[in-house]
MARKOLKE-359316 format. One record per residue (C-alpha): residue number from 1; chain; x, z, y. Coordinates in pm, 1 decimal. Layout:
N
<NUM,"A",<X,Z,Y>>
...
END
This chain:
349
<1,"A",<-2526.6,1699.4,1136.3>>
<2,"A",<-2540.9,1700.1,1516.5>>
<3,"A",<-2183.9,1829.6,1535.7>>
<4,"A",<-2059.7,1547.2,1311.7>>
<5,"A",<-2248.4,1289.0,1518.8>>
<6,"A",<-2100.4,1419.5,1843.0>>
<7,"A",<-1752.0,1414.7,1689.3>>
<8,"A",<-1791.3,1053.6,1574.7>>
<9,"A",<-1917.2,945.4,1916.7>>
<10,"A",<-1623.7,1114.0,2087.5>>
<11,"A",<-1377.6,944.1,1852.9>>
<12,"A",<-1539.7,605.7,1907.3>>
<13,"A",<-1531.1,649.7,2284.4>>
<14,"A",<-1166.7,757.6,2296.7>>
<15,"A",<-1009.0,418.2,2380.1>>
<16,"A",<-1254.9,369.9,2668.2>>
<17,"A",<-1236.7,725.7,2796.3>>
<18,"A",<-857.3,705.7,2785.8>>
<19,"A",<-870.2,437.2,3052.5>>
<20,"A",<-1036.3,686.6,3284.8>>
<21,"A",<-765.0,936.7,3197.4>>
<22,"A",<-488.3,699.4,3300.3>>
<23,"A",<-525.3,780.0,3667.7>>
<24,"A",<-504.0,1151.2,3587.6>>
<25,"A",<-190.2,1115.4,3375.2>>
<26,"A",<164.6,1120.4,3505.5>>
<27,"A",<278.5,789.1,3652.0>>
<28,"A",<457.2,578.9,3393.3>>
<29,"A",<697.3,290.5,3435.1>>
<30,"A",<588.0,-64.2,3350.5>>
<31,"A",<779.1,-64.6,3022.1>>
<32,"A",<599.1,244.5,2885.5>>
<33,"A",<283.2,233.5,2677.2>>
<34,"A",<10.6,373.9,2903.7>>
<35,"A",<-293.5,370.7,2674.3>>
<36,"A",<-222.3,187.3,2350.3>>
<37,"A",<-227.4,-148.7,2178.3>>
<38,"A",<-478.6,-397.8,2045.0>>
<39,"A",<-379.4,-627.2,1755.6>>
<40,"A",<-563.8,-923.0,1606.0>>
<41,"A",<-461.4,-1035.3,1255.8>>
<42,"A",<-557.4,-1361.1,1087.8>>
<43,"A",<-450.9,-1451.1,732.7>>
<44,"A",<-547.1,-1767.1,547.3>>
<45,"A",<-418.2,-1971.2,257.5>>
<46,"A",<-459.6,-2286.0,467.5>>
<47,"A",<-169.1,-2175.8,689.3>>
<48,"A",<121.3,-2387.8,556.5>>
<49,"A",<-14.6,-2352.2,202.2>>
<50,"A",<-318.0,-2581.6,192.4>>
<51,"A",<-505.1,-2394.2,-82.0>>
<52,"A",<-849.2,-2233.3,-84.5>>
<53,"A",<-840.7,-1977.2,-365.0>>
<54,"A",<-788.2,-1613.5,-462.8>>
<55,"A",<-710.1,-1414.0,-144.2>>
<56,"A",<-829.7,-1691.0,83.9>>
<57,"A",<-894.3,-1523.8,420.3>>
<58,"A",<-834.4,-1196.1,600.5>>
<59,"A",<-922.8,-1074.4,948.2>>
<60,"A",<-845.1,-742.7,1112.8>>
<61,"A",<-885.6,-604.4,1463.9>>
<62,"A",<-701.5,-278.9,1525.4>>
<63,"A",<-658.4,-46.8,1822.0>>
<64,"A",<-383.1,215.5,1826.6>>
<65,"A",<-341.1,472.9,2102.8>>
<66,"A",<-26.2,585.0,2277.7>>
<67,"A",<99.2,941.8,2216.8>>
<68,"A",<-211.7,1160.0,2249.2>>
<69,"A",<-7.4,1441.7,2402.5>>
<70,"A",<-42.6,1239.2,2723.0>>
<71,"A",<-410.5,1336.3,2729.0>>
<72,"A",<-395.1,1709.5,2645.5>>
<73,"A",<-370.4,1821.0,3009.4>>
<74,"A",<-660.2,1972.0,3205.9>>
<75,"A",<-677.6,1664.9,3428.8>>
<76,"A",<-783.2,1438.7,3136.7>>
<77,"A",<-1156.7,1377.6,3075.1>>
<78,"A",<-1307.4,1648.4,2853.6>>
<79,"A",<-1391.7,1430.0,2547.6>>
<80,"A",<-1042.9,1278.5,2539.4>>
<81,"A",<-879.3,1615.2,2595.0>>
<82,"A",<-1089.6,1767.5,2312.3>>
<83,"A",<-982.7,1499.4,2061.7>>
<84,"A",<-617.6,1506.9,2169.8>>
<85,"A",<-591.2,1886.0,2151.2>>
<86,"A",<-770.6,1918.1,1817.2>>
<87,"A",<-555.8,1652.5,1654.3>>
<88,"A",<-249.5,1803.6,1821.2>>
<89,"A",<-320.6,2136.6,1653.6>>
<90,"A",<-238.6,1963.8,1322.4>>
<91,"A",<98.6,1838.1,1444.9>>
<92,"A",<425.3,2022.4,1507.3>>
<93,"A",<555.1,2049.1,1863.2>>
<94,"A",<770.3,1758.4,1975.0>>
<95,"A",<613.0,1506.9,1737.3>>
<96,"A",<418.4,1223.4,1904.9>>
<97,"A",<85.8,1148.8,1736.2>>
<98,"A",<-155.2,856.8,1769.9>>
<99,"A",<-509.6,765.8,1673.5>>
<100,"A",<-600.9,423.2,1536.5>>
<101,"A",<-924.6,234.4,1469.1>>
<102,"A",<-970.0,-89.4,1274.4>>
<103,"A",<-1235.1,-340.6,1169.6>>
<104,"A",<-1150.4,-588.4,895.3>>
<105,"A",<-1269.2,-823.6,625.7>>
<106,"A",<-1095.1,-973.6,320.3>>
<107,"A",<-1242.3,-1268.0,127.5>>
<108,"A",<-1159.0,-1365.2,-233.2>>
<109,"A",<-1269.2,-1673.4,-429.9>>
<110,"A",<-1186.5,-1845.6,-761.0>>
<111,"A",<-970.0,-2157.5,-779.5>>
<112,"A",<-1260.6,-2401.0,-805.0>>
<113,"A",<-1511.8,-2341.4,-524.5>>
<114,"A",<-1683.4,-2679.9,-566.3>>
<115,"A",<-1911.3,-2571.2,-850.8>>
<116,"A",<-2187.6,-2308.3,-852.3>>
<117,"A",<-2119.3,-2226.7,-1218.8>>
<118,"A",<-1916.3,-1903.8,-1260.3>>
<119,"A",<-1588.1,-1916.8,-1450.6>>
<120,"A",<-1542.8,-1588.6,-1641.7>>
<121,"A",<-1168.0,-1657.9,-1675.3>>
<122,"A",<-1112.2,-1689.2,-1299.2>>
<123,"A",<-1128.6,-1447.5,-1010.3>>
<124,"A",<-1485.8,-1362.8,-902.8>>
<125,"A",<-1617.7,-1420.5,-553.2>>
<126,"A",<-1581.7,-1100.5,-351.3>>
<127,"A",<-1550.9,-970.0,3.8>>
<128,"A",<-1452.6,-632.1,151.8>>
<129,"A",<-1583.2,-543.3,499.4>>
<130,"A",<-1457.9,-212.7,638.1>>
<131,"A",<-1395.2,23.7,927.6>>
<132,"A",<-1081.8,235.9,941.3>>
<133,"A",<-960.8,543.2,1126.8>>
<134,"A",<-597.8,657.5,1114.2>>
<135,"A",<-379.3,941.3,1236.6>>
<136,"A",<-9.8,863.8,1283.7>>
<137,"A",<257.3,1131.8,1327.8>>
<138,"A",<606.9,1032.0,1443.1>>
<139,"A",<913.3,1231.5,1341.5>>
<140,"A",<1215.6,1168.2,1569.1>>
<141,"A",<1560.1,1150.2,1405.4>>
<142,"A",<1694.5,1496.8,1332.3>>
<143,"A",<2044.7,1385.4,1428.3>>
<144,"A",<2230.4,1071.3,1532.5>>
<145,"A",<2271.8,935.4,1178.9>>
<146,"A",<1931.1,1029.3,1034.4>>
<147,"A",<1628.8,796.1,1026.0>>
<148,"A",<1311.7,818.7,1227.8>>
<149,"A",<996.3,844.2,1016.6>>
<150,"A",<621.6,798.5,1047.4>>
<151,"A",<339.2,960.5,849.8>>
<152,"A",<10.5,767.1,835.3>>
<153,"A",<-318.5,916.4,716.2>>
<154,"A",<-604.2,664.5,701.8>>
<155,"A",<-964.9,645.9,585.5>>
<156,"A",<-1129.6,308.4,522.0>>
<157,"A",<-1504.4,287.4,460.5>>
<158,"A",<-1720.5,-19.7,414.6>>
<159,"A",<-1899.1,-249.8,170.4>>
<160,"A",<-1819.1,-497.1,-102.5>>
<161,"A",<-2073.9,-750.2,-222.2>>
<162,"A",<-2319.9,-973.3,-29.6>>
<163,"A",<-2345.8,-721.7,256.8>>
<164,"A",<-1974.4,-776.0,323.7>>
<165,"A",<-2071.2,-1122.5,458.8>>
<166,"A",<-1805.9,-1320.1,271.3>>
<167,"A",<-2033.2,-1618.9,208.7>>
<168,"A",<-2152.2,-1634.0,569.9>>
<169,"A",<-1803.8,-1615.1,716.9>>
<170,"A",<-1633.5,-1857.4,476.6>>
<171,"A",<-1904.3,-2122.0,477.1>>
<172,"A",<-1960.6,-2081.1,850.0>>
<173,"A",<-1594.2,-2158.6,917.1>>
<174,"A",<-1606.5,-2444.4,666.3>>
<175,"A",<-1903.3,-2591.7,857.2>>
<176,"A",<-1710.4,-2576.1,1185.1>>
<177,"A",<-1406.8,-2745.4,1026.2>>
<178,"A",<-1610.3,-3003.0,834.9>>
<179,"A",<-1504.6,-2866.9,492.6>>
<180,"A",<-1736.5,-2851.1,191.1>>
<181,"A",<-1899.5,-2513.0,136.1>>
<182,"A",<-1792.4,-2278.2,-142.1>>
<183,"A",<-2082.6,-2310.5,-385.0>>
<184,"A",<-2046.7,-2005.2,-610.7>>
<185,"A",<-2120.3,-1713.5,-378.3>>
<186,"A",<-2446.1,-1640.4,-562.8>>
<187,"A",<-2225.6,-1504.0,-843.9>>
<188,"A",<-2018.1,-1262.1,-634.3>>
<189,"A",<-1976.2,-895.5,-724.4>>
<190,"A",<-2272.0,-676.1,-628.6>>
<191,"A",<-2318.7,-453.6,-325.1>>
<192,"A",<-2129.0,-125.4,-341.2>>
<193,"A",<-2025.9,116.5,-65.6>>
<194,"A",<-1650.2,163.5,-58.1>>
<195,"A",<-1424.5,449.5,47.3>>
<196,"A",<-1043.0,460.9,41.5>>
<197,"A",<-813.6,747.7,137.0>>
<198,"A",<-465.3,621.0,222.6>>
<199,"A",<-133.2,790.4,292.7>>
<200,"A",<202.4,630.1,364.3>>
<201,"A",<540.9,744.6,492.2>>
<202,"A",<770.5,496.5,663.9>>
<203,"A",<1136.2,536.4,762.4>>
<204,"A",<1349.4,338.4,1003.7>>
<205,"A",<1728.5,314.8,992.3>>
<206,"A",<1880.3,117.4,1278.9>>
<207,"A",<2213.5,-13.5,1399.6>>
<208,"A",<2356.9,146.6,1712.5>>
<209,"A",<2228.5,-105.4,1969.3>>
<210,"A",<1914.4,-233.5,1799.1>>
<211,"A",<1692.4,-157.5,2102.1>>
<212,"A",<1910.7,-291.1,2384.8>>
<213,"A",<2124.6,-566.9,2225.8>>
<214,"A",<2164.1,-750.7,1896.3>>
<215,"A",<2084.3,-526.1,1601.8>>
<216,"A",<1900.3,-469.2,1276.0>>
<217,"A",<1649.8,-228.6,1119.5>>
<218,"A",<1583.5,-125.3,761.8>>
<219,"A",<1226.9,7.6,725.6>>
<220,"A",<1138.3,140.1,376.5>>
<221,"A",<795.1,282.4,295.2>>
<222,"A",<602.9,448.2,12.7>>
<223,"A",<246.4,571.5,-26.3>>
<224,"A",<-80.7,551.8,-214.0>>
<225,"A",<-449.3,467.3,-186.3>>
<226,"A",<-732.1,650.6,-364.6>>
<227,"A",<-1086.3,517.6,-380.6>>
<228,"A",<-1342.8,305.5,-558.6>>
<229,"A",<-1222.0,-13.0,-384.8>>
<230,"A",<-842.2,10.8,-419.2>>
<231,"A",<-644.0,274.0,-608.7>>
<232,"A",<-267.9,219.0,-622.7>>
<233,"A",<76.7,358.1,-551.5>>
<234,"A",<297.2,137.3,-336.6>>
<235,"A",<653.1,111.1,-210.2>>
<236,"A",<857.0,-149.4,-27.2>>
<237,"A",<1082.2,-224.0,266.0>>
<238,"A",<1140.6,-456.1,558.8>>
<239,"A",<1467.0,-584.1,699.9>>
<240,"A",<1461.5,-731.0,1049.5>>
<241,"A",<1734.4,-848.8,1281.9>>
<242,"A",<1740.7,-989.7,1632.4>>
<243,"A",<1761.6,-926.3,2004.8>>
<244,"A",<1625.7,-597.5,2142.2>>
<245,"A",<1411.9,-501.9,1844.1>>
<246,"A",<1081.2,-324.6,1913.6>>
<247,"A",<1089.3,53.3,1877.4>>
<248,"A",<812.5,44.1,1614.4>>
<249,"A",<792.8,40.8,1234.1>>
<250,"A",<794.5,-328.0,1160.4>>
<251,"A",<565.4,-623.2,1103.1>>
<252,"A",<302.4,-602.4,830.5>>
<253,"A",<41.5,-806.4,653.2>>
<254,"A",<-321.3,-693.7,667.9>>
<255,"A",<-321.0,-365.9,478.6>>
<256,"A",<-410.9,-2.9,530.8>>
<257,"A",<-137.4,190.8,714.9>>
<258,"A",<14.5,-133.8,841.4>>
<259,"A",<-17.4,-82.6,1218.9>>
<260,"A",<240.4,60.4,1457.2>>
<261,"A",<337.7,34.3,1821.8>>
<262,"A",<624.3,143.2,2044.4>>
<263,"A",<598.1,394.9,2327.7>>
<264,"A",<849.6,184.6,2522.3>>
<265,"A",<849.7,-194.8,2530.0>>
<266,"A",<1140.7,-432.1,2590.5>>
<267,"A",<1133.4,-713.5,2846.9>>
<268,"A",<1202.4,-957.1,2561.2>>
<269,"A",<1236.3,-915.0,2186.7>>
<270,"A",<1318.8,-1192.3,1940.2>>
<271,"A",<1366.7,-1122.3,1571.1>>
<272,"A",<1344.8,-1244.1,1212.0>>
<273,"A",<1217.1,-1029.0,927.0>>
<274,"A",<1179.3,-1024.4,549.8>>
<275,"A",<977.7,-768.5,357.1>>
<276,"A",<819.8,-671.5,27.2>>
<277,"A",<546.1,-434.6,-85.4>>
<278,"A",<496.3,-357.2,-453.5>>
<279,"A",<187.3,-187.4,-594.8>>
<280,"A",<108.2,-17.7,-924.6>>
<281,"A",<-265.4,-87.3,-936.9>>
<282,"A",<-513.7,139.2,-1115.4>>
<283,"A",<-824.9,-13.7,-957.3>>
<284,"A",<-910.7,-324.2,-756.2>>
<285,"A",<-1285.7,-371.0,-723.6>>
<286,"A",<-1242.6,-740.7,-638.1>>
<287,"A",<-1093.2,-791.5,-986.0>>
<288,"A",<-1243.2,-507.4,-1191.0>>
<289,"A",<-1596.0,-560.8,-1062.5>>
<290,"A",<-1845.6,-296.4,-958.8>>
<291,"A",<-1790.9,67.6,-1045.8>>
<292,"A",<-2130.9,166.3,-1183.2>>
<293,"A",<-2288.8,-162.5,-1296.6>>
<294,"A",<-2198.4,-486.9,-1468.7>>
<295,"A",<-2062.5,-764.9,-1249.5>>
<296,"A",<-1813.4,-1054.0,-1269.3>>
<297,"A",<-1461.0,-933.1,-1345.1>>
<298,"A",<-1123.1,-1034.3,-1485.8>>
<299,"A",<-838.9,-850.7,-1658.6>>
<300,"A",<-610.9,-743.9,-1373.1>>
<301,"A",<-233.6,-708.7,-1392.1>>
<302,"A",<-104.1,-352.8,-1336.9>>
<303,"A",<178.2,-452.7,-1099.2>>
<304,"A",<147.7,-679.4,-793.7>>
<305,"A",<393.7,-756.8,-515.1>>
<306,"A",<379.6,-920.4,-173.7>>
<307,"A",<695.4,-1095.2,-52.7>>
<308,"A",<697.7,-1232.6,299.4>>
<309,"A",<927.5,-1352.5,572.4>>
<310,"A",<872.9,-1454.1,930.7>>
<311,"A",<963.1,-1434.9,1297.1>>
<312,"A",<847.7,-1241.9,1599.9>>
<313,"A",<876.0,-1266.2,1975.9>>
<314,"A",<737.7,-1030.3,2236.6>>
<315,"A",<758.2,-877.9,2580.6>>
<316,"A",<639.9,-563.2,2756.3>>
<317,"A",<269.3,-644.2,2726.3>>
<318,"A",<246.9,-870.8,2418.6>>
<319,"A",<393.2,-964.6,2081.5>>
<320,"A",<339.9,-1253.1,1839.4>>
<321,"A",<450.1,-1262.6,1476.0>>
<322,"A",<404.0,-1516.0,1199.4>>
<323,"A",<481.2,-1454.0,832.0>>
<324,"A",<456.4,-1668.5,520.1>>
<325,"A",<355.6,-1455.0,223.7>>
<326,"A",<377.1,-1492.1,-153.5>>
<327,"A",<164.2,-1264.0,-372.4>>
<328,"A",<245.8,-1239.1,-740.7>>
<329,"A",<-24.7,-1309.2,-998.5>>
<330,"A",<-297.5,-1044.6,-987.5>>
<331,"A",<-482.6,-1108.3,-1314.8>>
<332,"A",<-410.7,-1247.3,-1659.0>>
<333,"A",<-489.6,-1616.3,-1678.1>>
<334,"A",<-413.9,-1679.7,-1310.1>>
<335,"A",<-243.4,-2018.9,-1293.4>>
<336,"A",<-54.6,-1983.1,-963.9>>
<337,"A",<59.7,-1706.6,-734.6>>
<338,"A",<-118.3,-1677.6,-399.9>>
<339,"A",<44.2,-1823.2,-89.3>>
<340,"A",<-88.1,-1755.5,260.3>>
<341,"A",<14.9,-1731.8,622.3>>
<342,"A",<-26.9,-1425.9,842.9>>
<343,"A",<-59.5,-1431.2,1223.7>>
<344,"A",<-58.0,-1113.4,1434.8>>
<345,"A",<-103.5,-1106.6,1812.5>>
<346,"A",<-67.9,-771.4,1991.4>>
<347,"A",<-143.9,-667.8,2348.3>>
<348,"A",<4.8,-351.1,2498.2>>
<349,"A",<-146.6,-172.2,2796.3>>
END
């Protein structure tokens, strides 16, 4: 038990300890990623959609390190060196690897939030509050014409139900904005601890001058999630085009395995993107209800897709993206597909 506690504390302290390691690491140029990135995501169906239903709000804060091989030397602080070396023992030589942490919340409501009476034919009130930890392993192109790829292993753990704080967050924001409260939160799904194990592989095929001139990327992906909150298999792709594209794996909505950063940043990047992610869904606790007890639920659809398009602009130390997303109907009887906007702001240091 003590060993596990020490390991968790070391992992949690890594982003802060890494700052101390910076002075002990080789000097890097201003356009290289010294420590990592911090990204704030905000998604809401009020963004250019004007609705307040279904997937109505999402928030995520994620931190992703630079290549941990930077911190395997004897000059790095002992806790950071211990984490970097132990994770490095799982990775082949020559493959950069990164560690990521995330905190997020998704909120779901029915179409009519003005009445306290539950509607058994509509989506139940639900929220998912979670912490995530991820290991990313980068595979450089094997030759000039082969794609780069990225393996992502992620664990998300948290709560659904009242302890996920959906009512407090939604109605608190509504109070600030002068909007009527959602009145049916007393009928949300019940408390249940949640655990998801996620894997995804991403590829990137690029035109010859995508990093230093006008160019384009094709970024397909495929993976799965296993757990009592979300169980699905997914696949999709992103196409982006523009000026000096980032050397990362694209722009994503809030989802497990959606973060990436580039070890080298451009002075200026400007690009447009369009993407899709399709899921074959075996379980969605926000639709199916609680695992081991009765709770509000609806009859979910087995296939769901997100389609989104947007723009991005960034520099060496920052990036901003906005996407407008369309989610296909998630349960039988749903009148309209979900529409929401997604904002992501990243800082690189």
